[in-house]
Structure formats: C-alpha cells, structure tokens
C-alpha positions in Angstrom: -29.8 -21.7 -11.1 -27.7 -21.6 -7.7 -27.4 -23.6 -4.3 -25.6 -22.1 -1.5 -23.5 -25.0 0.7 -23.2 -24.2 4.4 -20.7 -25.3 6.5 -19.1 -23.8 9.7 -17.4 -20.7 9.1 -18.1 -20.4 5.3 -19.9 -20.0 2.3 -19.8 -21.3 -1.0 -23.0 -20.2 -4.0 -22.5 -22.7 -6.6 -23.8 -22.7 -10.0 -24.9 -26.0 -10.9 -25.2 -25.9 -14.7 -21.6 -25.0 -13.9 -20.4 -28.0 -12.6 -20.8 -30.6 -15.1 -18.7 -28.1 -17.8 -15.8 -28.1 -15.1 -16.2 -31.7 -14.1 -15.6 -32.4 -18.0 -12.4 -31.2 -18.1 -9.4 -34.1 -18.3 -6.7 -33.8 -15.9 -4.3 -33.6 -19.1 -5.7 -30.7 -19.9 -5.4 -29.0 -16.9 -2.6 -26.6 -17.3 -2.4 -22.5 -16.8 -3.0 -20.6 -19.8 -2.5 -16.9 -18.2 0.1 -14.7 -17.7 0.5 -15.3 -13.9 3.2 -18.7 -14.0 5.1 -20.2 -11.5 8.4 -18.1 -12.6 6.4 -14.7 -12.6 8.1 -14.3 -16.3 4.5 -12.0 -16.7 4.5 -12.9 -20.4 2.0 -14.0 -22.8 3.2 -16.1 -26.1 -0.6 -14.6 -27.2 -0.6 -11.9 -30.8 -4.2 -11.7 -31.6 -3.9 -8.2 -29.7 -1.2 -6.8 -30.8 -0.1 -3.1 -31.2 -1.1 -2.8 -34.7 -5.0 -3.4 -33.1 -4.9 -2.7 -29.8 -6.6 1.1 -30.0 -9.5 -1.2 -31.0 -9.9 -2.8 -27.4 -13.8 -2.5 -26.3 -14.8 -3.6 -23.0 -16.9 -7.1 -23.2 -18.1 -7.9 -20.0 -17.6 -7.0 -16.5 -17.7 -9.4 -12.9 -19.1 -7.5 -10.5 -17.5 -8.7 -7.0 -20.4 -7.4 -5.3 -17.8 -5.4 -2.7 -17.7 -1.3 -2.5 -15.3 0.8 -0.6 -12.6 -1.5 -0.4 -9.3 -1.8 -2.0 -8.9 -4.7 -4.8 -5.3 -5.9 -5.9 -6.1 -9.6 -7.7 -4.5 -11.1 -10.4 -7.1 -14.0 -12.2 -5.3 -17.0 -13.6 -7.2 -18.9 -16.2 -6.6 -23.0 -16.5 -9.0 -25.3 -18.5 -11.6 -22.7 -19.4 -12.5 -21.4 -16.2 -11.0 -18.3 -14.8 -10.2 -18.6 -10.5 -9.6 -15.3 -8.7 -10.1 -13.8 -5.2 -12.1 -10.9 -4.6 -12.7 -8.9 -1.1 -13.3 -10.7 1.3 -13.8 -14.2 -0.9 -12.4 -16.2 -3.5 -14.7 -17.1 -7.3 -14.5 -19.4 -10.1 -15.9 -17.6 -13.5 -16.4 -18.1 -16.9 -13.9 -16.0 -18.6 -15.8 -15.2 -21.9 -18.7 -13.7 -20.0 -17.5 -12.9 -16.9 -20.3 -15.5 -15.4 -19.8 -16.7 -11.7 -20.0 -19.9 -11.5 -19.1 -20.3 -7.6 -18.1 -17.6 -4.8 -16.1 -19.0 -1.4 -16.6 -16.4 1.6 -15.1 -17.4 4.4 -16.6 -16.4 8.0 -15.0 -15.1 10.7 -12.6 -12.7 9.4 -12.7 -9.4 11.7 -9.1 -8.2 9.6 -9.0 -7.5 5.9 -7.0 -9.9 3.4 -4.6 -7.9 0.5 -6.8 -10.2 -1.8 -4.1 -10.8 -4.4 -4.6 -13.8 -6.2 -5.2 -17.8 -5.5 -3.1 -21.0 -7.0 -3.9 -23.8 -8.5 -2.9 -27.3 -7.9 -3.9 -29.7 -10.7 -4.2 -33.0 -8.7 -2.3 -36.2 -9.0 -4.8 -38.9 -10.7 -6.2 -39.6 -7.2 -7.2 -36.7 -6.1 -8.8 -34.0 -8.0 -7.6 -30.1 -8.9 -7.1 -27.8 -5.9 -7.8 -23.7 -5.5 -5.1 -22.7 -2.9 -6.5 -19.5 -1.3 -4.5 -18.0 1.5 -6.2 -15.2 3.1 -5.4 -13.3 6.2 -4.1 -16.1 9.0 -5.6 -19.1 6.9 -5.2 -21.6 4.4 -8.3 -23.2 2.6 -7.5 -26.3 0.0 -11.1 -25.2 -2.2 -12.3 -28.2 -4.5 -11.8 -26.8 -7.8 -15.0 -27.5 -9.5 -17.3 -26.7 -6.4 -14.9 -24.6 -4.4 -16.0 -25.8 -1.4 -13.4 -27.0 1.2 -11.5 -30.1 0.6 -12.7 -32.4 4.2 -9.1 -33.9 3.9 -7.0 -30.7 3.9 -6.1 -29.8 7.5 -9.4 -29.6 9.5 -12.2 -28.9 7.4 -10.1 -27.6 4.4 -8.9 -25.2 6.6 -5.1 -25.0 7.8 -4.8 -22.0 11.0 -1.4 -20.6 9.7 -0.9 -18.8 13.1 -0.2 -22.7 15.3 3.3 -23.0 16.2 4.3 -19.5 15.1 2.3 -16.7 16.7 0.9 -18.4 19.8 2.7 -16.1 21.5 1.4 -12.8 20.3 -2.5 -13.3 19.7 -2.9 -10.0 19.0 -0.3 -9.9 16.4 -1.1 -9.4 13.0 -0.3 -12.5 10.8 -1.3 -12.2 7.6 -1.0 -13.2 3.8 -0.6 -10.7 1.3 0.6 -13.4 -2.1 -0.7 -16.2 -3.8 1.0 -19.5 -2.6 3.8 -20.9 -4.7 2.8 -24.3 -5.6 5.9 -27.0 -6.4 4.7 -30.4 -6.6 2.6 -30.8 -4.2 3.7 -28.5 -2.3 2.0 -24.7 -1.4 4.8 -22.5 -0.6 3.6 -19.8 1.8 5.1 -16.9 3.5 3.2 -13.9 5.6 3.4 -9.9 6.5 4.3 -9.2 9.9 3.9 -6.0 11.9 6.3 -2.9 10.8 7.1 -1.5 14.8 7.9 -3.5 17.8 10.9 -6.1 17.7 9.2 -9.0 19.3 6.4 -10.5 17.5 5.5 -13.3 15.1 8.3 -14.4 12.8 8.1 -14.4 9.4 9.3 -17.5 7.9 8.6 -19.2 4.9 6.4 -22.6 5.3 5.6 -25.3 2.6 2.4 -27.5 3.2 1.5 -30.8 1.5 -1.3 -29.5 -1.2 -3.0 -32.8 -0.3 -3.4 -33.2 3.8 -2.3 -29.7 4.6 0.3 -30.9 7.2 3.7 -29.1 7.7 6.5 -30.5 5.2 9.5 -27.6 6.0 10.0 -24.1 7.1 12.9 -21.8 6.8 14.1 -19.8 9.6 14.5 -16.0 8.2 16.1 -15.2 11.4 18.5 -17.7 11.7 18.8 -19.5 15.0 21.3 -20.7 17.2 23.8 -23.3 15.3 22.3 -22.1 12.3 24.3 -19.9 9.1 24.7 -16.5 9.7 23.4 -17.1 13.4 25.7 -14.2 14.6 24.2 -11.1 12.4 21.8 -10.2 14.7 23.8 -9.7 17.3 23.8 -11.9 20.6 20.3 -11.0 21.7 18.6 -9.6 18.5 17.2 -13.1 17.5 15.4 -13.8 20.4 11.5 -13.5 19.3 12.1 -11.3 16.6 9.2 -10.0 14.6 9.7 -11.2 11.2 11.3 -10.6 8.6 8.9 -11.2 6.3 8.5 -12.6 2.6 4.9 -10.8 2.3 5.8 -10.9 -1.8 5.2 -14.2 -2.6 7.8 -16.6 -4.5 9.1 -17.9 -7.4 9.0 -21.8 -8.7 11.7 -22.8 -11.2 10.4 -26.5 -12.1 13.5 -27.4 -13.9 15.8 -27.0 -11.2 13.9 -27.5 -8.3 14.3 -24.3 -6.7 11.9 -21.5 -5.1 13.4 -18.2 -5.2 12.0 -15.8 -2.1 12.2 -11.9 -1.5 12.1 -11.2 2.2 11.6 -7.9 4.0 13.1 -5.7 6.2 13.6 -6.3 10.1 11.4 -5.3 12.2 11.6 -2.9 13.6 11.8 -1.0 10.6 13.4 2.1 11.4 15.3 1.1 14.6 18.1 -0.8 14.3 19.3 -0.4 17.7 18.7 -4.0 19.4 19.9 -5.9 15.9 23.7 -5.4 15.6 24.5 -6.6 12.1 23.9 -7.5 9.2 20.4 -9.1 9.6 20.1 -12.5 7.5 18.0 -13.0 5.8 16.2 -9.6 5.8 16.2 -7.8 2.4 17.7 -10.5 0.5 16.6 -13.4 -1.9 17.1 -16.4 -0.8 17.0 -20.0 -3.0 15.8 -23.0 -1.1 15.2 -26.6 -2.3 11.2 -26.0 -3.0 11.2 -30.1 -2.0 13.0 -29.4 1.2 13.5 -25.9 2.2 17.3 -26.1 1.9 19.3 -23.3 1.6 21.2 -23.2 -1.3 22.1 -19.3 -1.5 20.8 -16.3 -0.9 21.7 -12.4 -1.9 21.0 -9.3 0.2 20.4 -6.2 -1.3 20.6 -3.9 2.0 22.3 -4.9 4.9 21.2 -3.8 8.6 18.2 -2.2 6.9 16.7 0.9 8.8 15.1 2.5 5.7 12.0 -0.2 5.0 13.5 -1.2 1.6 12.8 -4.4 1.5 12.0 -6.7 -1.6 8.8 -6.7 -2.2 7.8 -9.1 -5.5 8.9 -12.2 -6.3 11.5 -12.6 -8.7 10.9 -12.9 -12.3 12.7 -15.5 -14.2 14.5 -14.5 -17.4 17.3 -16.2 -19.4 20.1 -13.7 -20.5 22.2 -14.3 -23.7 25.9 -12.9 -23.1 29.6 -13.1 -23.9 28.2 -16.4 -25.8 26.3 -18.4 -23.5 22.9 -18.5 -21.8 22.4 -17.5 -18.3 19.5 -18.6 -16.2 18.2 -14.9 -14.2 16.1 -13.6 -11.9 15.1 -10.1 -11.7 14.0 -8.2 -8.4 13.8 -4.2 -7.9 13.5 -3.7 -4.2 11.6 -0.1 -2.7 15.5 1.3 -2.8 14.5 1.7 -6.3 17.9 -0.1 -7.9 17.5 -3.0 -10.0 19.3 -6.8 -9.3 19.7 -9.1 -12.2 21.0 -12.0 -10.4 22.6 -15.7 -11.6 19.8 -17.9 -10.6 22.4 -21.1 -10.3 24.7 -19.1 -8.0 22.9 -15.8 -6.5 26.0 -13.4 -7.8 25.1 -10.6 -10.2 25.0 -11.2 -13.4 26.6 -7.4 -14.1 28.6 -7.5 -10.9 28.1 -5.0 -7.7 30.7 -3.2 -5.3 29.6 -2.0 -1.5 29.6 1.9 -1.5 30.0 4.5 1.6 26.4 5.3 2.1 25.5 8.2 5.0 25.4 6.9 8.8 23.1 7.2 11.4 23.3 10.4 14.3 21.3 7.8 16.3 23.1 6.8 19.8 23.1 2.9 19.7 22.7 2.5 16.1 24.7 0.3 14.3 24.2 1.8 10.3 26.1 -0.2 7.8 29.3 1.6 6.6 28.3 0.6 2.9 25.1 -1.0 1.1 25.6 -3.4 -2.5 25.0 -1.3 -5.5 24.4 -2.9 -9.0 26.9 -1.8 -12.0 24.4 -2.0 -14.0 21.0 -1.6 -14.1 21.8 2.4 -13.4 19.4 3.0 -10.4 15.4 2.9 -12.1 14.1 5.4 -9.5 15.0 8.9 -8.5 17.7 7.7 -4.9 18.4 11.3 -3.6 16.6 15.2 -3.1 17.7 18.4 -2.9 16.7 21.7 -2.6 17.0 21.8 -6.3 14.3 19.4 -7.0 11.9 20.7 -5.8 8.2 21.2 -8.3 8.0 23.5 -10.2 4.3 22.4 -11.0 3.4 25.8 -10.4 4.6 28.9 -8.2 2.1 28.2 -5.5 3.2 24.4 -5.3 7.2 25.6 -5.5 6.6 28.1 -2.7 4.4 25.7 -0.4 6.9 22.8 -0.9 10.3 25.1 0.0 8.2 26.7 3.0 8.1 22.9 4.2 11.8 22.1 3.6 12.5 24.8 5.7 10.1 24.4 8.6 10.7 20.9 9.4 14.3 21.4 8.2 14.2 18.3 6.0 17.5 16.7 4.5 18.5 13.8 2.2 22.1 13.0 2.0 21.4 10.8 -1.2 20.9 6.8 -0.9 20.6 5.1 2.2 19.9 8.1 4.6 19.1 7.3 7.6 16.4 8.9 9.6 18.0 11.1 12.0 17.2 12.9 15.5 18.5 16.2 14.2 15.0 17.9 11.9 13.8 15.6 9.3 14.5 13.4 6.9 13.6 13.0 3.3 13.3 9.1 2.0 13.5 9.0 -1.4 12.2 7.0 -3.9 10.0 6.8 -0.7 9.1 3.9 1.4 6.2 3.7 -1.3 8.4 4.6 -3.9 11.2 2.3 -6.1 9.4 -1.2 -6.9 6.5 -2.6 -5.2 4.8 -5.7 -4.9 3.6 -5.6 -8.4 7.3 -6.6 -9.8 8.7 -6.5 -13.4 7.5 -8.5 -16.5 9.8 -9.9 -19.1 9.7 -10.5 -22.8 12.1 -13.2 -24.0 11.9 -12.0 -27.5 13.3 -9.0 -27.1 15.5 -9.8 -24.0 13.7 -7.4 -22.1 11.7 -6.7 -18.5 9.7 -4.2 -17.9 9.6 -1.9 -14.2 6.9 0.1 -12.9 8.6 2.7 -10.3 7.7 5.7 -8.1 9.0 8.0 -6.9 7.0 9.4 -3.9 9.4 10.6 -0.9 8.8 10.5 2.2 9.7 11.4 5.8 10.1 10.6 9.4 12.4 11.8 12.2 13.6 10.4 15.7 12.3 12.3 18.6 13.3 11.3 22.2 11.7 8.9 24.4 10.2 9.0 28.1 13.1 6.1 28.6 15.9 8.3 27.8 16.4 6.6 24.6 14.9 7.9 20.9 11.7 6.6 18.9 10.0 7.5 15.6 8.0 9.7 15.1 5.8 10.4 11.9 6.5 7.5 10.0 5.6 7.5 6.5 4.8 10.8 6.3 4.5 12.5 3.0 6.4 15.3 1.4 3.2 16.6 -1.1 1.9 20.3 -2.3 -1.2 21.8 -1.9 -3.0 19.4 -4.2 -1.7 16.8 -3.0 0.9 15.1 -5.5 4.8 15.5 -4.5 7.0 17.8 -3.8 9.4 17.0 -6.7 9.7 17.5 -10.1 8.0 14.6 -11.8 7.9 12.2 -13.7 7.0 10.5 -10.2 5.8 7.5 -11.9 7.7 5.7 -14.7 7.5 2.1 -16.5 11.1 1.3 -17.6 12.5 -1.5 -20.3 16.1 -3.1 -19.3 17.7 -5.2 -21.9 18.8 -8.0 -19.7 21.0 -8.8 -21.8 23.8 -6.1 -21.6 22.1 -4.1 -18.3 21.3 -1.1 -20.3 18.5 0.8 -20.1 16.2 0.0 -23.0 13.4 3.1 -22.7 12.1 4.8 -19.8 8.4 6.7 -19.9 5.9 8.3 -17.5 3.2 6.6 -15.7 0.1 8.3 -15.5 -0.9 12.0 -15.1 -2.0 14.2 -12.3 -4.7 15.6 -14.0 -4.2 18.6 -12.0 -1.5 20.7 -13.8 -3.0 21.4 -17.3 -0.4 20.4 -20.0 2.4 19.8 -17.4 0.2 16.9 -15.9 0.9 15.3 -19.3 4.0 13.8 -18.7 4.4 13.9 -14.9 3.8 9.9 -13.9 2.2 9.1 -10.5 2.6 7.0 -7.8 1.7 3.6 -8.8 1.2 -0.3 -7.6 0.7 -3.3 -9.5 2.2 -5.0 -12.6 2.9 -5.2 -15.8 2.3 -7.9 -18.5 3.9 -8.3 -21.5 2.8 -10.1 -25.0 4.3 -11.9 -28.1 1.6 -8.6 -30.2 4.8 -6.2 -28.8 2.5 -4.9 -25.9 3.0 -3.9 -22.3 -0.3 -3.3 -20.6 -0.6 -1.9 -17.0 -3.0 -0.4 -14.8 -1.2 0.5 -11.1 -1.4 4.2 -12.1 -3.9 6.7 -9.1 -5.2 8.5 -12.4 -8.0 5.7 -13.2 -6.3 4.3 -16.6 -5.6 1.1 -17.9 -2.5 1.5 -20.8 -0.9 -0.5 -23.4 2.9 0.3 -24.5 4.6 -0.8 -27.6 7.2 -2.7 -25.5 10.2 -2.1 -28.3 10.0 2.0 -27.7 8.2 2.2 -24.9 5.7 4.8 -26.7 2.0 4.9 -25.2 -0.2 3.5 -28.0 -3.6 2.6 -25.9 -5.3 4.9 -22.5 -9.2 3.6 -21.9 -10.3 5.4 -18.3 -11.7 3.4 -16.2 -14.1 3.4 -13.2 -11.5 3.5 -10.1 -7.5 2.9 -10.3 -6.9 -0.6 -11.3 -4.1 -0.7 -8.7 -3.5 -4.6 -9.5 -2.0 -6.6 -12.3 -3.9 -7.5 -15.6 -3.8 -11.1 -16.8 -4.1 -12.3 -20.7 -5.7 -15.1 -22.6 -7.4 -16.7 -25.1 -10.9 -18.5 -24.5 -12.2 -21.5 -25.9 -13.5 -19.8 -28.7 -9.8 -18.8 -29.6 -10.6 -15.3 -28.8 -7.9 -13.6 -27.0 -8.7 -11.3 -23.7 -6.9 -8.8 -21.7 -8.9 -8.2 -18.1 -7.6 -5.5 -15.4 -9.0 -5.3 -11.9 -10.6 -2.4 -11.0 -10.5 -1.3 -7.5 -9.6 1.4 -5.4 -7.3 3.9 -4.7 -5.0 1.7 -3.0 -2.2 2.4 -0.8 0.2 4.6 -2.1 -0.5 7.9 -0.2 -1.9 9.7 -3.4 -5.1 12.3 -3.4 -8.1 10.6 -2.0 -11.1 11.2 -5.2 -13.4 8.2 -4.8 -16.3 7.7 -1.4 -17.8 5.2 -3.0 -16.3 2.5 -6.0 -17.5 -1.1 -7.2 -14.4 -3.7 -7.3 -15.2 -5.1 -10.5 -13.3 -7.2 -13.4 -13.4 -5.6 -16.9 -12.5 -8.1 -19.5 -11.2 -6.1 -22.9 -11.3 -8.2 -26.6 -11.4 -7.1 -30.3 -15.1 -6.7 -30.5 -17.0 -9.1 -32.5 -19.1 -7.5 -35.6 -22.2 -5.5 -34.2 -21.1 -6.0 -30.5 -21.6 -3.5 -28.5 -19.0 -2.3 -25.9 -20.4 -2.1 -22.0 -20.9 0.7 -20.2 -19.1 1.4 -17.6 -20.1 4.7 -16.4 -23.0 2.8 -14.2 -20.0 1.2 -12.2 -18.5 5.5 -11.9 -17.2 5.9 -8.3 -18.6 9.3 -6.3 -15.9 11.8 -6.0 -14.7 12.8 -3.2 -15.4 16.2 -3.1 -13.4 18.9 -0.3 -14.3 22.5 0.2 -11.3 24.4 -0.5 -9.3 25.3 2.9 -6.1 27.0 3.8 -3.3 24.4 5.4 -4.4 24.6 9.0 -7.4 26.1 8.7 -10.6 24.6 10.3 -14.4 24.2 8.7 -17.2 23.0 10.4 -16.7 19.5 8.5 -13.3 18.9 10.5 -9.8 20.6 10.5 -7.7 20.7 7.4 -5.3 18.5 6.7 -4.4 19.4 3.1 -0.9 18.4 1.6 0.5 18.1 5.6 3.3 15.6 5.6 3.3 13.9 8.7 5.7 15.5 10.4 4.8 19.0 9.6 3.5 19.4 13.2 0.4 18.5 14.9 -2.9 18.7 13.2 -5.9 20.0 15.4 -8.3 17.5 16.0 -12.3 18.3 16.5 -13.3 17.8 20.3 -15.3 14.3 20.2 -15.0 10.5 21.9 -12.5 9.4 20.0 -10.1 11.7 19.8 -7.8 11.0 22.8 -7.6 6.8 21.2 -7.1 8.7 17.8 -4.1 10.8 18.9 -2.5 7.9 21.1 -3.0 5.3 18.0 -2.2 6.9 14.9 0.3 9.4 16.2 2.8 7.6 16.9 4.0 5.9 14.0 2.3 7.9 11.2 1.4 11.1 12.2 -2.2 12.7 12.5 -1.8 14.3 9.5 -1.1 11.3 7.7 -3.8 9.2 9.2 -6.6 12.1 8.0 -4.9 13.1 5.0 -7.5 11.0 2.6 -11.2 11.3 3.9 -12.4 7.1 3.6 -16.0 5.2 4.2 -16.3 4.0 7.6 -15.2 0.5 6.1 -12.5 2.2 4.6 -11.1 3.3 8.2 -12.0 -0.2 9.4 -9.6 -1.7 7.1 -7.4 1.1 7.3 -6.9 0.9 10.8 -6.7 -2.7 10.8 -4.0 -2.6 8.5 -1.8 0.0 10.8 -2.6 -2.5 13.8 -0.7 -5.0 11.8 2.0 -3.0 11.4 2.2 -2.0 15.4 -0.3 0.2 15.9 -1.1 -0.2 19.6 -4.7 -1.0 20.4 -7.2 -3.4 20.9 -10.6 -4.2 19.3 -12.5 -1.6 22.1 -9.9 0.8 20.9 -9.8 0.4 17.4 -13.7 1.0 17.2 -13.6 4.1 19.2 -11.1 5.4 16.2 -13.1 4.1 13.5 -16.1 6.0 14.9 -14.5 9.0 15.3 -12.5 9.1 12.4 -16.0 7.9 10.4 -17.5 11.3 11.7 -15.3 13.8 11.3 -13.5 13.0 7.9 -16.2 10.5 6.6 -17.0 11.2 3.0 -18.7 13.7 1.5 -20.4 12.9 -1.8 -21.0 14.5 -4.9 -24.7 14.0 -6.4 -24.1 11.0 -8.9 -25.7 12.7 -12.1 -22.8 15.0 -11.7 -20.0 11.9 -12.2 -17.9 12.1 -15.1 -15.7 9.4 -16.0 -12.2 11.3 -16.9 -10.8 11.4 -20.6 -7.5 10.4 -21.4 
C-alpha cells in the first residue's frame, strides 16, 4: 500500500509497509555498505562474485524509474538494507534485493534538468534520525531516510536555495549541482556547476552546510579575493564577478585527517583568457581544505591559465602507496588532459615528481597563454595528447578519405599537448574536451596497489574569428572531428580501460573499452567514447558500463582481460555499485539510461531510465527479460554530407567547424542560428536527433553553459528542433538487443 504526502513544492510516494522495516534499523547499524565511499576508492571487499563465476551473472530484478528519454548518470548507495538513489527528476529508496520502491521524492517547479548522479547519507547524531541529502539543480534537500519527506527543520521547509548570496546578481544564469554532497560529521559539502562561456556570473565556490539546520558553515573562494593568498593570479581586474571556476565533480573526504579534497574546474570563459592574465588559481586544481572550517591546507594546479577546457572533472580517489619502504597516503586525479596525477595527500606534491614543459602558445591578440604546463613524470599519459595527419582513421577507405578531406578543408592543426585555439585555421584538441578522464573518476584495488581509469580519445575542434568589436570570439566550440558513420576521425582505440600500479607509477595493462559495431572485425578493438566510472572488487574484477555501445562489462583486475560482457537496453553512462543483501547474496547494479553527452552517434529515440541488478542465479531462478525495455533505434536515411532530404538537412559526421549547415525554413530558424551557432555550431547541434524532451534538456544545459536566450526563445528553439530534427522511430517489433 502506498500513500502520497504532499506539500508546497514536492510530492513523496511512500510504501507504508516499508516504513516499519526501515525504522527498525538501530543507529549503530547505519553504515554504508556499497562502493560509493567518502574516499571515492570505489572498492568492495566482496568476493562471492569473482573471475571464476562472473560469467554466470544474470539480471534478477529491474527498477523502472518511470522516466523515458532523459539521460541518467546516477550511482546508488546501500545503507543497512536500503538503497538510496537519485533518479531523473527526483530521489528514491528501494529494497536492494527486490527493486521494490519504498518511497519516491519528486521536487516541483524545476524547469531545468539536474545531473542526477547520486545522493548522500547522514547517519543522524542520536537526537536526529538519518537523512538523505539530495541536491538537484540549485536546491539542497534534507529528506527523512525512512519516509523521503523533507525535514522541516532544515532550511525552509526542508530546502536550502543554493542561489542565495551567490547567484543573486545573475538570476538567469544557470547554477546547478552535478554531484552528490560530501558528508563530513554534521556537514554537507556541496559545489556547483556554472556556465562555460561568459566571464561574469555566479561563483563556483564550494560551501558547507549544517546537515541539521541547513545553515551555511563555510565558503571557500575558488577565485581569491583581494587580500587572500594568490589574489594576483587573475590580473588586476580578472577576479571581479568572475563566473566559476566551479567544483562540479564533487569532493572526497579523508575522515582520518579531517581533510576534504575538491577538484576545481576550468575558468570562465573556457577558451578565452584575455581578461584574466595569470595562472588563475585555484582553477584546474585540487584544493585540500580543513573539512570543518574550509581553511586551505594546500593546492596543486594541473593546468595554468586554462584555455583548453581541461578541468579536473572528478572527485579524487584515495589510495595508499608503498614506495621506498614507506607508506604514502595519496590521491589520484585524471583531468580531461588525459594525464594522471598521483599526489601525496598530506602535502599535495606529486609522488613521482613533475616538471614544467614548454607548450604551444596562443596567437590570439591579447591572450596570456602559459609558457609551460606541469607534466607528471609518472604515469605516462593515459590518453592521446596529440594528433597528426598520420593518425587519421583507416577503419575504412571511405572514412579515411572523408576525414583527410576534412583535415585539409578546415586547415586543422594540432601542435601537441595544450595546443590552444587559434585565429589561423581550426584547432584540433586531443584527447578532446569530452576525452581524457571525466566525472567517473578512478577505482582502486588496495590489494594489488592498482587504480583503474577509463579514458576517451575523441578529438574536438574550434577556432577564433574576428568579432564586431575589433577583437576575437570563439566559433564552433566542441565541434566533432568524426567520420561519415559518426566515429572519431582518428585511429582507435577511441576508449580504453587502463590499470596503473600506484606503487611504481607504471602502467600495468591497458585494454580497449567498447566496440563500435560498425566496422566488422575491426570494431572489436576500437573502443568507444565513454562516460561514467568503474568499481573494483576483492573478487578480482573491475565492473564498468560507461560506453556508448550499450554493454556492461567485467575485466580481470590483474590482467585486463574482458571476462564478462552483456548487452543492456541503453548505454549505461553511469557508475555501478556492488553490495551484500540481508540474505548474504552479492549484487551488482548499474543505472542504465541513455546516450549521455559524449558526442557519439545518437541511436535511440526513447529509452527507460532503469536500474539493473545482477547476481548469481539461485536454483530455478529465471533471468529478467530485458527486451521489454529495449529502446527504439533511431533510423536515419542514408544522406550524402550537405545533401537534403524531405525530413531536413544532412548533418551526418560534419564537425561544428565544417561550415554553415542549411536549415529548413520555418518559425524558430533564426533563433536556432543565433542561440546554437555562436559556440557549438549548428551542425553539432543537430547532428543527433532527439525527442522533444531531449531537446528541452539539451537547450537548458547549453543555456547553463552560456547560450543566450530567454525562456520564450528557448521554447521556439525547442519547437523548431523537435519538428525538423525529432526522432524517426522504427516499429518496436524490429528492435533487437545487440549481442556482444
């Protein structure tokens, strides 16, 4: 039996029979049991599922969120027999052995989508009962762990408005939460995601709130204010009302030392640093703060004066290293540059050393590119950090010829790591702004002393062009250098899973991650772009979804051999978790919910956001039939680049910088050109067909990154794109779940 509890701004559906069961858990039992821990080690000591029997795993239950067509990037946590998770547009509690929903919380009045990457758990303090800390868009909720109802004594009616005192001057600028809060004692430490373009806007400062009351406890300035250390690193005026840099990747807590480690993103504007001369501390850094006070203890900057959008995207993972007879407490961060940094978490110094190396310089008048950048001595770069003509794809003669022609037509160039955007030709970025590491971070295995990183090699393009004011502006940011089938124009692997021996800094193994499915036998070792994370277990396994090929995999953690692969209904652009149920059975679950935002071919017109649970089957237990959740593949008719079809223009495989795309005449066309054409280029905007809801989510996301337009203009753009670049479904009975 369920009841709905309603109040202003939220709805909670509660299973009454579950309340007593959850309430019966004693305070001393309340400890997280899944792989999302405060130190982001992403390691489980469970070994019932191991390299010897993983091939027998079967889907045993599915939790359907009821949401279709919206990407889901969540990571569930399990505490004392209850699973808590964020879902697209809300939060839920479910029974982790059956998938039965216990309660669901849906906030009202939110027009822009959240990232839905997880929730946090606070165990209570004896006087107050446990709470689920749920952050979405620009709100922070404290929910009763038993009922899912917002706690009245927290903020105002269970809600803290995160825009207050931060984004007041910029009511239309997006200020949104991308990652779960980090919990330290009675504090919830939260950081936002802010715009990508435009230097003025809300700050990206991390803040700590009292979990009991919602009151602000501390705030750390990611742009030093006058009189603070490093206050001259943004030039004389660059610090004023600077948007960001934001700490959108979350935070990692070391409870033993009382430190919190926060990855700070790139400066705004992402590619233009003319108005911010200097190294721009604390952008592109890990900052170590006293978790109780927010006081800076140390920082390490990965990229000086970033004009390549290679921020630190993930909460770092803690790992202890044995080196020269000493135990070194360390952390690992893999920025979008594709370099891996292993830092002593006591001092912030690279464990294996680093050096400043000369990098290519900007030719944009007035730009202040850094003459050098830090490179770790170990490990070697995990991703591809440079591209030449010799790297152009040979997956097929047609792909090679197409990509070679695009290289020449666009005057593409890459001069090595940190090649900046240029006023001459078009810059090709490697590993690309969606390449290198991403928000999934790394997982660790303390027994082996390894950490595991999944990376992408997805080159992107952009260029600088004159503006009306006599200066220069960015054009075609995040353009894709893709072949006619939509895959990167460079030779694979396009995605890899890599194990690094943290004790030595050496790469232990690396293996392609994903398959393109479009090039026959050559696809097997191609890998794909990927987004999401991995987990490691004492069973000798590394589990990961993340790829765009709609598979869930397990690898032997010692060798990198792929030992288990299953097809799932949609790309699982998320991070799995594993746990032991009350019955003693080990489960592995993966949120499965959509193509993500990694710029690869869009192949789905609809998909369910579902949670899939796998386990070793019991005698007589039937596997769950997943075909009922299979999405309808997108079916595009073959069209030559630049050609026209009755349904609209061809945009297949054209990078954003490939020149203007012909759009069909109709209401909203001019809005699309002005809103989508400034940064991303029209061809990038329409290269993937989407549902109306999908276009809504993308438009709102782009507004958050600096795309200009009010709600009315955004609505006109959504209507136009839905009419001319909406989905073209095929009959559902023709759908087949792809086989590994």
